[in-house]
Backbone as a chain_set.jsonl record, in Angstrom:
{"seq": "MGNSNVYNILFCGTGGQGVLKASEVCGVAAVNAGFKVKKSEVHGMAQRGGSVESHLRIGKEVYSPLIIPGQADFLVSFHEDESKRMNHFLSPQGVDFTPFLEKVNQLPDHRLVNTFFLGILASRLPIPEEHWHEAIKCVIGKKIDENIAIFRMGFAI", "coords": {"N": [[148.377, 111.22, 108.564], [147.114, 110.795, 105.267], [148.183, 112.135, 102.054], [146.018, 113.384, 101.043], [144.603, 114.944, 102.844], [142.896, 113.4, 104.337], [141.936, 111.111, 106.806], [142.548, 107.774, 106.972], [141.189, 104.966, 108.257], [141.296, 101.687, 109.207], [139.333, 99.364, 110.714], [139.482, 96.212, 112.122], [138.732, 92.754, 112.964], [137.195, 90.021, 114.683], [133.873, 88.536, 114.562], [131.756, 89.789, 117.152], [133.604, 91.281, 118.563], [133.236, 93.908, 118.602], [133.961, 95.58, 116.447], [132.458, 96.872, 114.419], [130.88, 98.547, 116.063], [132.905, 100.188, 117.158], [133.889, 101.482, 114.898], [131.599, 102.945, 114.209], [131.359, 104.636, 116.464], [133.642, 106.19, 116.168], [133.201, 107.38, 113.695], [130.832, 108.928, 114.26], [131.839, 110.611, 116.24], [133.656, 112.026, 114.649], [131.904, 113.312, 112.775], [130.486, 114.903, 114.595], [132.516, 116.648, 115.135], [132.701, 118.086, 112.942], [133.671, 117.006, 110.597], [133.689, 115.35, 107.35], [132.496, 112.095, 106.624], [132.974, 108.855, 105.472], [132.003, 105.438, 105.194], [132.51, 101.953, 105.1], [131.477, 98.575, 105.4], [132.329, 95.097, 106.053], [130.988, 92.199, 106.969], [130.443, 89.389, 106.751], [130.372, 86.545, 107.965], [130.148, 87.271, 110.594], [128.618, 86.81, 112.886], [129.457, 84.305, 113.635], [131.958, 84.421, 114.537], [133.599, 85.084, 112.471], [135.563, 86.959, 110.072], [135.683, 90.532, 110.331], [135.415, 93.746, 109.023], [135.944, 97.254, 108.813], [136.013, 100.076, 106.875], [136.918, 103.319, 107.34], [136.816, 106.672, 106.59], [137.849, 109.938, 107.077], [137.631, 113.425, 106.781], [137.853, 116.776, 105.423], [136.847, 116.766, 102.883], [135.564, 113.955, 101.528], [135.475, 111.328, 99.207], [135.166, 108.618, 98.633], [134.281, 105.532, 100.2], [136.02, 103.42, 100.558], [139.22, 102.201, 101.514], [142.267, 102.379, 99.867], [144.573, 99.766, 99.274], [147.704, 99.991, 101.029], [147.328, 102.595, 101.871], [146.144, 103.084, 104.428], [146.094, 105.017, 107.339], [145.809, 104.218, 109.869], [145.702, 101.042, 111.295], [143.456, 99.408, 113.056], [143.246, 96.873, 114.881], [141.554, 94.209, 116.45], [142.266, 91.693, 116.707], [145.001, 89.507, 116.325], [145.395, 87.719, 114.183], [143.743, 88.819, 112.207], [144.873, 91.237, 111.884], [147.218, 90.548, 110.58], [146.202, 89.576, 108.26], [145.059, 91.889, 107.134], [147.1, 93.711, 106.925], [148.272, 94.602, 104.494], [146.944, 96.899, 103.787], [147.985, 99.001, 105.273], [149.665, 102.042, 105.351], [153.137, 102.921, 104.605], [153.874, 104.792, 106.49], [151.933, 104.436, 108.336], [150.109, 103.559, 111.388], [150.154, 100.679, 113.223], [147.92, 99.056, 115.284], [148.277, 96.578, 116.512], [150.44, 95.898, 118.427], [149.325, 97.019, 120.74], [147.548, 95.119, 121.624], [148.693, 93.518, 123.593], [148.336, 94.976, 125.919], [145.719, 94.625, 126.596], [145.16, 92.826, 128.593], [145.316, 94.218, 130.932], [142.963, 95.48, 131.244], [139.895, 96.044, 133.139], [137.599, 94.801, 132.191], [137.382, 92.765, 129.599], [135.609, 92.973, 127.53], [135.559, 95.496, 126.759], [137.462, 96.207, 124.915], [137.281, 97.454, 122.426], [136.53, 100.035, 123.035], [138.674, 100.833, 124.524], [140.771, 100.844, 122.489], [139.656, 102.801, 120.922], [140.227, 105.035, 122.475], [143.012, 105.163, 122.361], [143.236, 105.62, 119.572], [141.892, 108.058, 119.473], [143.702, 109.86, 120.653], [145.362, 110.373, 118.623], [144.087, 111.714, 116.639], [142.493, 114.657, 115.278], [140.124, 115.305, 116.799], [138.179, 116.683, 119.212], [138.046, 115.648, 122.651], [135.505, 115.694, 123.937], [133.703, 115.267, 121.872], [134.113, 112.588, 121.37], [133.191, 111.439, 123.76], [130.462, 112.127, 123.608], [129.786, 110.608, 121.368], [130.232, 108.042, 122.229], [128.231, 107.833, 124.293], [125.988, 108.116, 122.619], [126.184, 106.04, 120.616], [127.009, 103.595, 121.949], [125.634, 103.695, 124.438], [125.214, 102.27, 126.832], [126.554, 101.428, 130.137], [128.022, 103.772, 130.406], [129.818, 105.386, 132.069], [131.818, 103.479, 132.711], [132.698, 102.85, 130.109], [133.758, 105.268, 129.276], [135.762, 105.664, 131.191], [137.471, 103.576, 130.425], [138.05, 104.308, 127.843], [139.521, 106.708, 128.419], [141.761, 105.486, 129.633], [142.881, 104.266, 127.394], [143.41, 106.64, 125.875], [145.385, 107.803, 127.359], [147.68, 106.365, 126.744]], "CA": [[147.276, 111.471, 107.625], [147.603, 110.72, 103.903], [148.444, 113.376, 101.296], [144.785, 113.992, 100.569], [144.002, 115.49, 104.05], [141.91, 112.462, 104.781], [142.427, 110.027, 107.705], [142.088, 106.443, 106.567], [141.244, 104.124, 109.451], [140.775, 100.396, 109.007], [139.112, 98.636, 111.876], [139.215, 94.711, 111.853], [138.67, 91.815, 114.067], [136.293, 88.904, 114.42], [132.514, 88.812, 115.024], [131.534, 89.933, 118.526], [134.671, 91.99, 119.228], [132.85, 95.311, 118.606], [134.557, 96.255, 115.323], [131.476, 97.777, 113.773], [130.561, 99.59, 117.034], [134.025, 101.081, 117.291], [133.874, 102.278, 113.719], [130.501, 103.82, 114.317], [131.665, 105.697, 117.452], [134.635, 107.133, 115.532], [132.415, 108.122, 112.692], [129.94, 109.91, 114.969], [132.726, 111.637, 116.836], [134.187, 112.895, 113.534], [130.77, 114.132, 112.293], [130.261, 115.923, 115.629], [133.598, 117.634, 115.157], [132.606, 118.875, 111.699], [134.325, 116.343, 109.466], [132.87, 114.48, 106.405], [132.861, 110.766, 106.96], [132.445, 107.766, 104.598], [132.295, 104.198, 105.884], [132.047, 100.724, 104.401], [131.672, 97.468, 106.339], [132.266, 93.797, 105.596], [130.726, 91.395, 108.12], [129.795, 88.213, 106.323], [130.115, 85.511, 108.976], [130.485, 87.95, 111.87], [127.942, 86.164, 114.026], [130.062, 83.028, 113.957], [133.366, 84.636, 114.871], [134.352, 85.273, 111.26], [136.237, 88.275, 109.836], [134.89, 91.709, 110.262], [136.254, 94.931, 108.748], [135.212, 98.533, 108.499], [136.87, 101.103, 106.314], [136.415, 104.593, 107.772], [137.616, 107.76, 106.002], [137.457, 111.174, 107.722], [138.351, 114.602, 106.251], [137.119, 117.954, 104.972], [136.152, 116.267, 101.729], [135.851, 112.465, 101.268], [134.624, 110.911, 98.08], [134.981, 107.149, 98.486], [134.339, 104.888, 101.556], [137.04, 102.351, 100.592], [140.682, 102.591, 101.581], [143.134, 101.705, 98.861], [145.737, 99.023, 99.86], [148.903, 100.736, 101.278], [146.912, 103.93, 102.161], [145.579, 103.222, 105.776], [146.886, 105.709, 108.308], [145.675, 103.418, 111.161], [145.141, 99.672, 111.295], [142.939, 99.173, 114.373], [142.9, 95.495, 114.871], [141.234, 93.617, 117.731], [142.696, 90.25, 116.71], [146.265, 89.47, 115.721], [145.281, 87.079, 112.857], [143.061, 89.782, 111.31], [145.866, 92.234, 111.567], [148.167, 89.997, 109.6], [145.369, 89.466, 106.932], [144.738, 93.214, 106.613], [148.261, 94.54, 106.998], [148.632, 95.226, 103.259], [146.217, 98.186, 103.672], [148.621, 99.995, 106.042], [150.7, 102.848, 104.627], [154.445, 102.863, 105.212], [153.895, 105.721, 107.706], [150.781, 104.127, 109.136], [150.222, 103.09, 112.766], [149.491, 99.395, 113.412], [147.523, 98.893, 116.73], [148.474, 95.189, 117.022], [151.227, 95.881, 119.606], [148.535, 97.389, 121.921], [146.783, 93.989, 122.157], [149.28, 93.009, 124.87], [147.845, 95.788, 127.083], [144.374, 94.286, 126.852], [145.12, 92.02, 129.815], [145.311, 95.2, 132.014], [141.662, 96.015, 131.409], [139.063, 95.362, 134.079], [136.61, 94.106, 131.418], [137.882, 92.52, 128.23], [134.623, 93.23, 126.446], [135.637, 96.914, 126.377], [138.714, 96.43, 124.129], [137.064, 98.375, 121.326], [136.549, 101.384, 123.659], [140.127, 101.13, 124.859], [141.409, 101.166, 121.286], [139.18, 104.178, 120.486], [140.925, 106.006, 123.238], [144.343, 105.225, 121.671], [143.06, 106.255, 118.312], [141.491, 109.501, 119.696], [144.883, 110.627, 121.042], [146.087, 110.635, 117.365], [143.158, 112.382, 115.701], [142.117, 116.07, 115.705], [138.792, 115.329, 117.239], [138.148, 117.016, 120.665], [137.576, 114.53, 123.511], [134.105, 115.78, 124.266], [132.907, 114.62, 120.761], [134.229, 111.119, 121.536], [132.27, 111.094, 124.902], [129.118, 112.216, 123.069], [129.608, 109.43, 120.484], [130.078, 106.813, 123.152], [126.921, 107.902, 124.845], [124.944, 107.919, 121.528], [126.325, 104.781, 119.902], [127.08, 102.48, 122.846], [124.349, 103.817, 125.212], [125.192, 101.609, 128.186], [127.808, 101.429, 130.841], [128.723, 104.902, 129.896], [130.912, 105.815, 132.946], [132.813, 102.469, 132.551], [133.243, 103.041, 128.757], [134.538, 106.536, 129.287], [136.959, 105.395, 131.96], [138.39, 102.719, 129.624], [138.471, 105.216, 126.728], [140.607, 107.581, 128.977], [142.966, 104.678, 129.794], [143.541, 104.217, 126.062], [143.835, 107.898, 125.442], [146.635, 108.055, 128.122], [148.829, 105.566, 126.19]], "C": [[147.885, 111.392, 106.171], [147.72, 112.102, 103.234], [147.134, 114.086, 100.951], [143.964, 114.731, 101.739], [142.795, 114.683, 104.503], [142.543, 111.386, 105.657], [141.719, 108.746, 107.235], [142.261, 105.518, 107.685], [140.599, 102.783, 109.098], [140.617, 99.707, 110.31], [138.835, 97.111, 111.425], [139.356, 93.933, 113.039], [137.789, 90.672, 113.674], [134.916, 89.284, 115.001], [132.434, 88.828, 116.563], [132.602, 90.747, 119.267], [134.317, 93.549, 119.227], [133.535, 96.197, 117.559], [133.595, 97.366, 114.713], [131.031, 98.954, 114.782], [131.676, 100.644, 117.227], [134.109, 101.994, 116.104], [132.798, 103.33, 113.72], [130.751, 104.979, 115.284], [132.626, 106.697, 116.812], [133.993, 107.923, 114.521], [131.543, 109.24, 113.265], [130.692, 111.005, 115.608], [133.26, 112.628, 115.819], [133.13, 113.823, 112.986], [130.521, 115.257, 113.271], [131.328, 116.999, 115.611], [133.647, 118.392, 113.834], [133.247, 118.28, 110.445], [133.269, 115.605, 108.568], [133.366, 113.119, 106.701], [132.225, 109.813, 105.879], [132.96, 106.445, 105.258], [131.768, 103.079, 105.059], [132.403, 99.56, 105.354], [131.578, 96.116, 105.56], [132.109, 92.939, 106.838], [129.964, 90.121, 107.773], [129.444, 87.195, 107.397], [130.419, 86.015, 110.426], [129.81, 87.296, 113.027], [128.633, 84.885, 114.478], [131.561, 83.241, 114.233], [134.238, 84.846, 113.66], [134.948, 86.711, 111.172], [135.248, 89.376, 109.797], [135.793, 92.884, 110.004], [135.372, 96.097, 108.439], [136.185, 99.526, 108.085], [136.169, 102.4, 106.769], [137.337, 105.718, 107.293], [137.032, 109.117, 106.553], [138.252, 112.327, 107.092], [137.351, 115.758, 105.966], [136.278, 117.593, 103.826], [136.541, 114.828, 101.557], [134.93, 111.946, 100.242], [134.385, 109.415, 97.99], [135.049, 106.528, 99.9], [135.417, 103.844, 101.646], [138.496, 102.877, 100.71], [141.391, 101.77, 100.62], [144.261, 100.953, 99.665], [146.975, 99.939, 99.891], [148.54, 102.226, 101.658], [146.31, 104.171, 103.622], [146.526, 103.961, 106.698], [146.963, 104.897, 109.687], [145.095, 102.01, 110.872], [144.709, 99.355, 112.785], [142.411, 97.757, 114.405], [142.653, 94.914, 116.251], [141.653, 92.195, 117.765], [143.941, 90.161, 115.809], [146.172, 88.794, 114.314], [144.74, 88.051, 111.815], [144.029, 90.944, 110.971], [146.825, 91.832, 110.5], [147.428, 89.941, 108.239], [145.158, 90.81, 106.352], [145.885, 94.204, 106.538], [148.693, 95.237, 105.706], [147.915, 96.579, 103.04], [147.016, 99.317, 104.388], [149.704, 100.703, 105.23], [152.073, 102.647, 105.256], [154.57, 103.723, 106.465], [152.732, 105.481, 108.612], [151.13, 103.551, 110.505], [149.386, 101.733, 112.882], [149.16, 99.236, 114.947], [147.777, 97.537, 117.32], [149.323, 95.133, 118.252], [150.388, 96.21, 120.854], [147.681, 96.175, 122.423], [147.341, 93.394, 123.393], [148.821, 93.755, 126.082], [146.363, 95.441, 127.409], [144.162, 93.483, 128.201], [145.021, 92.995, 131.053], [143.86, 95.781, 132.239], [140.749, 95.303, 132.421], [138.007, 94.516, 133.444], [137.08, 93.975, 129.931], [136.916, 92.808, 127.162], [134.678, 94.647, 126.07], [136.966, 97.214, 125.594], [138.486, 97.465, 123.052], [137.06, 99.867, 121.896], [137.902, 101.836, 124.008], [140.946, 101.556, 123.601], [140.942, 102.469, 120.759], [139.878, 105.268, 121.25], [142.415, 106.229, 122.668], [144.27, 105.98, 120.366], [142.763, 107.791, 118.482], [142.67, 110.364, 120.0], [145.695, 110.996, 119.731], [145.306, 111.354, 116.317], [142.796, 113.748, 116.16], [140.61, 116.231, 116.039], [138.751, 115.539, 118.772], [137.558, 115.87, 121.475], [136.09, 114.532, 123.866], [133.18, 115.186, 123.146], [133.038, 113.126, 120.886], [133.223, 110.738, 122.714], [130.82, 111.088, 124.378], [128.858, 110.995, 122.2], [129.477, 108.187, 121.295], [128.737, 106.75, 123.742], [125.835, 107.569, 123.84], [125.007, 106.495, 120.972], [126.27, 103.582, 120.832], [125.92, 102.539, 123.805], [124.295, 103.072, 126.52], [126.53, 101.523, 128.813], [128.647, 102.647, 130.46], [129.92, 105.343, 130.705], [132.072, 104.821, 132.757], [133.475, 102.581, 131.148], [134.18, 104.224, 128.657], [135.812, 106.387, 130.034], [137.972, 104.579, 131.143], [138.876, 103.553, 128.498], [139.634, 106.161, 127.207], [141.916, 106.757, 129.191], [143.655, 104.546, 128.431], [144.123, 105.479, 125.641], [145.175, 108.276, 126.17], [147.898, 107.418, 127.548], [149.53, 106.375, 125.042]], "O": [[148.996, 111.858, 105.917], [147.372, 113.115, 103.84], [147.146, 115.266, 100.603], [142.792, 115.065, 101.568], [141.806, 115.231, 104.988], [143.57, 110.812, 105.293], [140.496, 108.669, 107.126], [143.4, 105.266, 108.079], [139.429, 102.766, 108.717], [141.61, 99.458, 110.994], [138.071, 96.841, 110.498], [139.992, 94.327, 114.016], [137.636, 90.367, 112.491], [134.797, 90.208, 115.806], [133.004, 87.946, 117.206], [132.514, 90.891, 120.486], [135.051, 94.354, 119.8], [133.673, 97.405, 117.751], [133.927, 98.541, 114.556], [130.852, 100.11, 114.398], [131.404, 101.828, 117.429], [134.377, 103.184, 116.27], [133.021, 104.463, 113.295], [130.421, 106.13, 114.999], [132.431, 107.908, 116.913], [134.229, 109.13, 114.477], [131.552, 110.367, 112.768], [130.299, 112.171, 115.563], [133.323, 113.837, 116.042], [133.405, 115.0, 112.75], [130.362, 116.413, 112.878], [131.08, 118.132, 116.023], [134.521, 119.234, 113.623], [133.356, 118.924, 109.402], [132.153, 115.304, 108.99], [134.547, 112.953, 107.007], [131.08, 109.997, 105.467], [134.077, 106.335, 105.764], [130.735, 103.195, 104.4], [133.447, 99.553, 106.006], [130.862, 96.007, 104.565], [132.997, 92.935, 107.69], [128.962, 89.8, 108.412], [128.262, 87.022, 107.693], [130.869, 85.275, 111.3], [130.405, 87.231, 114.102], [128.412, 84.43, 115.6], [132.337, 82.288, 114.157], [135.464, 84.801, 113.76], [134.826, 87.52, 112.092], [134.127, 89.222, 109.312], [136.82, 93.036, 110.664], [134.266, 95.986, 107.91], [137.116, 99.833, 108.83], [134.959, 102.544, 106.595], [138.533, 105.693, 107.582], [135.827, 109.35, 106.467], [139.459, 112.188, 106.893], [136.159, 115.66, 106.26], [135.127, 118.02, 103.735], [137.725, 114.509, 101.452], [133.714, 112.094, 100.364], [133.453, 108.995, 97.305], [135.839, 106.998, 100.719], [135.717, 103.401, 102.755], [138.891, 103.856, 100.077], [141.16, 100.563, 100.536], [144.806, 101.499, 100.624], [147.272, 100.597, 98.894], [149.462, 103.036, 101.746], [146.015, 105.31, 103.984], [147.681, 103.555, 106.824], [147.934, 104.905, 110.445], [144.05, 101.899, 110.232], [145.559, 99.072, 113.629], [141.278, 97.484, 114.007], [143.473, 95.111, 117.147], [141.424, 91.519, 118.768], [143.944, 90.667, 114.687], [146.808, 89.261, 113.37], [145.222, 88.098, 110.683], [143.968, 91.528, 109.889], [147.207, 92.62, 109.636], [148.017, 90.238, 107.2], [145.076, 90.91, 105.128], [145.709, 95.36, 106.154], [149.357, 96.274, 105.733], [148.304, 97.321, 102.138], [146.745, 100.49, 104.129], [150.519, 100.088, 104.543], [152.131, 102.214, 106.407], [155.308, 103.382, 107.389], [152.535, 106.227, 109.57], [152.255, 103.122, 110.759], [148.173, 101.681, 112.676], [150.067, 99.284, 115.778], [147.531, 97.331, 118.509], [148.975, 94.35, 119.136], [150.711, 95.721, 121.937], [147.156, 96.221, 123.536], [146.602, 92.817, 124.191], [148.904, 93.227, 127.191], [145.829, 95.927, 128.406], [143.089, 93.516, 128.802], [144.652, 92.535, 132.133], [143.58, 96.446, 133.236], [140.82, 94.081, 132.549], [137.53, 93.575, 134.079], [137.146, 94.943, 129.174], [137.291, 92.892, 125.993], [133.955, 95.06, 125.163], [137.488, 98.328, 125.632], [139.371, 98.273, 122.772], [137.552, 100.789, 121.244], [138.277, 102.998, 123.843], [141.716, 102.514, 123.66], [141.739, 103.213, 120.188], [140.101, 106.347, 120.702], [142.905, 107.353, 122.551], [145.095, 106.845, 120.073], [143.287, 108.645, 117.767], [142.657, 111.538, 119.633], [146.596, 111.834, 119.775], [145.803, 111.586, 115.215], [142.79, 113.993, 117.366], [139.951, 117.174, 115.602], [139.222, 114.692, 119.532], [136.645, 115.192, 121.003], [135.496, 113.474, 124.07], [132.082, 114.695, 123.408], [132.095, 112.426, 120.517], [132.491, 109.759, 122.576], [130.053, 110.168, 124.663], [127.785, 110.401, 122.298], [128.621, 107.352, 121.005], [128.115, 105.689, 123.709], [124.886, 106.845, 124.144], [123.979, 105.824, 120.873], [125.551, 102.626, 120.542], [125.251, 101.523, 123.993], [123.339, 103.267, 127.27], [127.549, 101.541, 128.123], [129.85, 102.534, 130.222], [130.959, 105.653, 130.123], [133.217, 105.259, 132.65], [134.69, 102.419, 131.033], [135.242, 104.168, 128.037], [136.849, 106.899, 129.611], [139.171, 104.855, 131.168], [140.071, 103.51, 128.205], [140.601, 106.372, 126.475], [143.017, 107.259, 128.964], [144.873, 104.698, 128.332], [145.225, 105.488, 125.092], [145.989, 109.006, 125.605], [149.017, 107.854, 127.817], [150.499, 105.896, 124.452]]}, "num_chains": 1, "name": "protein.A"}
């Protein structure tokens, strides 16, 4: 976490990978846990596989939705090329999720990569697991048992 008691999380990937859905689940889980949340999204050509990013900031007090380059605590990238493009946002102490992409092949359904990465992220944030489950039910709303099982796989890493 940065010096301002705010968690800066940058989600990125390409259209159709669930970047915006993952950011929304994380934001809802944080709100359910009592945090303030600010979010900003960029999804210009998302429907055609273009770049998608979502800045998410969580804390007791959050004043701006945008993460300053070099200040992201977590770079949650669903695509290696997008990780390279957005890497300048990661702080020197930040966690880059790109190495976890190699674990995606272990998933029973590759469409649930975003839920898997949420589990990995959840293990590093002070948000109780039940709030994540509530957010998955609320935001995703389908295949709940399968999504929670994949979330738990990520959480265990």
